[in-house]
C-alpha positions, 0 to 999 in steps of 0.5 A: 466511501469505497468509491472515494478511497478507489479514487484516491489509491491510484495517486498513493500508488503513483506517489509511492512508485516515484518518490522511491522512499518509504519515509513517512508511510506506515505498513501497520496502516496498510494491513489495518486497512486491508483487514477491513477490506477482506472483512468487507469482502467476507461480509458480502460473500456470507450476507449480502452478495452484490455488486459492491464486492467488486469495489472492495475487491479493487480497492483491496488490490490497490492497497496490496499493490501500494504495500509492495511498493512500500517494501520495494522502497524500504529495500531502496532505502536501506541501500541508499543508507548503506551506500551513504555509509560506505561513501562516508567511511571512505573519506 
């Protein structure tokens, strides 16, 4: 599961970066996934430290990057909406 998610996140990050929109995305989902990865890391640290912790850390890092892009894209969406409203009011 961690390896499959690890392969999926770079594609999601790329899509978030090039799309420049937050439409259709959920920050709440990202926060839930982050909590899950942090829980996995804590379990590894407390109960069974092994190399799998690096998969958790890599996946967590990618989710955080995607979440940062979400907030960037949300700001771009707001700026675009404001620009459209200004253009409409100038007519």
